[in-house]
C-alpha positions in Angstrom: -10.8 126.1 139.1 -11.5 124.3 142.3 -10.0 126.7 144.6 -12.2 129.7 143.4 -15.3 127.8 143.7 -14.6 126.8 147.4 -13.2 130.2 148.3 -16.7 131.8 147.7 -18.4 129.5 150.1 -19.7 130.7 153.7 -17.8 128.0 155.3 -14.5 129.1 153.6 -15.2 132.7 154.3 -15.8 131.7 158.2 -12.8 129.9 158.2 -10.8 132.7 156.9 -12.3 134.8 159.5 -11.4 132.8 162.4 -7.9 132.3 160.9 -7.5 136.0 161.0 -8.0 136.0 164.7 -5.0 133.8 165.3 -1.6 134.3 164.1 -0.2 131.0 164.9 -0.7 128.1 162.6 -0.1 125.6 165.4 -2.4 127.3 167.7 -5.3 127.5 165.0 -4.8 124.0 163.9 -5.1 122.5 167.4 -7.8 124.8 168.4 -9.9 123.7 165.4 -9.1 120.0 166.1 -10.1 120.5 169.7 -13.3 122.3 169.0 -14.6 119.8 166.3 -13.6 116.8 168.6 -15.3 118.5 171.7 -18.4 119.5 169.6 -18.8 116.0 168.4 -18.4 114.3 171.8 -20.4 117.0 173.8 -22.9 117.2 170.9 -23.6 113.5 170.6 -23.9 112.9 174.4 -26.2 115.9 174.9 -28.3 114.6 171.9 -28.8 111.2 173.1 -29.3 112.6 176.8 -32.1 114.7 175.5 -33.5 112.0 173.5 -33.6 109.4 176.3 -35.3 112.0 178.6 -38.0 113.3 176.3 -38.5 110.2 174.0 -39.8 107.3 176.4 -39.5 104.6 173.7 -35.6 105.4 173.3 -35.2 103.7 176.7 -35.9 100.3 175.3 -33.3 100.7 172.8 -30.5 100.8 175.4 -28.2 97.8 176.2 -29.4 97.8 179.9 -32.9 99.6 179.9 -33.9 101.0 183.2 -30.6 101.1 184.7 -28.7 104.3 185.4 -25.3 105.0 187.0 -25.2 107.1 190.2 -25.5 110.8 189.6 -22.5 111.6 191.3 -20.4 109.2 189.0 -22.0 110.8 186.0 -21.3 114.4 187.4 -17.7 113.3 188.1 -17.3 111.7 184.7 -18.7 114.8 183.0 -16.3 117.4 184.8 -13.3 115.0 184.1 -13.9 114.5 180.3 -14.6 118.3 180.0 -11.3 119.1 181.8 -9.4 116.8 179.6 -11.0 118.2 176.5 -9.3 121.4 177.5 -6.1 120.0 178.4 -5.7 117.3 175.7 -4.9 119.8 172.9 -1.7 120.6 174.6 -0.2 117.4 173.2 -0.6 118.0 169.5 0.2 121.7 170.1 3.6 120.5 171.4 4.1 118.3 168.3 2.4 120.2 165.5 4.9 121.8 163.2 7.6 119.4 163.6 6.3 117.2 160.9 6.9 119.9 158.3 10.7 119.3 158.5 10.1 115.5 157.7 7.2 115.8 155.3 6.9 119.4 153.7 4.6 118.1 151.1 1.8 117.6 153.5 1.4 121.2 153.9 2.5 122.5 150.5 1.0 119.7 148.3 -1.8 119.9 146.0 -5.2 118.9 147.6 -6.3 115.5 146.1 -9.5 114.9 144.5 -12.7 113.5 146.1 -12.1 110.0 145.2 -8.6 110.0 146.7 -9.9 111.8 149.9 -12.7 109.2 150.1 -10.4 106.3 149.8 -8.0 107.8 152.4 -10.9 108.3 154.9 -12.0 104.7 154.5 -8.4 103.4 154.9 -7.6 105.5 157.8 -10.9 104.5 159.6 -10.2 100.8 159.1 -6.6 101.2 160.4 -7.5 103.3 163.3 -10.3 101.0 164.2 -8.1 98.0 164.1 -5.5 99.8 166.2 -8.0 100.9 168.8 -9.6 97.5 169.2 -6.2 96.0 170.0 -4.8 98.6 172.1 -8.2 98.5 174.1 -7.8 94.7 174.3 -4.3 95.1 175.7 -5.6 97.6 178.2 -7.5 94.9 179.7 -4.1 93.0 180.5 -3.6 92.6 184.3 -1.4 95.5 185.5 -2.7 97.9 182.8 -6.2 97.1 183.7 -5.7 97.5 187.5 -3.7 100.8 187.3 -4.9 102.5 184.1 -8.1 101.0 182.3 -10.1 100.2 185.4 -11.2 103.8 185.7 -13.1 103.4 182.3 -15.0 100.5 183.8 -16.3 102.2 186.8 -19.6 102.4 184.9 -21.4 99.3 185.1 -24.1 100.8 182.9 -23.2 101.9 179.4 -23.5 105.7 178.8 -21.9 107.9 176.2 -19.8 110.0 178.7 -18.3 106.7 180.0 -16.5 106.0 176.6 -14.5 109.1 177.3 -13.9 108.6 181.0 -10.2 107.2 180.9 -7.0 107.6 182.7 -4.6 110.1 181.2 -2.2 107.4 180.1 -5.0 105.5 178.3 -6.1 108.8 176.7 -2.6 109.3 175.1 -1.7 105.9 174.3 -5.0 104.2 173.4 -7.6 107.0 172.5 -5.0 109.3 170.7 -2.4 107.0 169.6 
């Protein structure tokens, strides 16, 4: 059976070890979600930062080669993004668990096959990309831009950290939706 094969993998054993450290399903789920998201954001920004520093030809591939934002703004942005990566998990931590009452099959159901999961990933990506695009466009509307979205556009030079540099309202309603 599929579960026996998977349960013998190092990934599953690591998962079980970490799961044994935390007794609360909500805390474990949200901690894993936050860790994976933070690792992706921090990892990719670090990778591209090192690439641009140590590979001179990489600079020519940037949208605005030769231009850099102020070091103060970049430092502030990194502190802000890292702080929100610590605070943001509170939102799903509060909400996780309540969906079990509405959709118990999500937790107890049989894991679908690879084809179904692949299809769901593609559909989910298309839906979230569509929603993010239109919510981001809506954030450019007058009052929302002035009081919320403008923070994201403090960067006149494109850097990876700037993509995550958003007002808390934007983080919740546009980036998390």
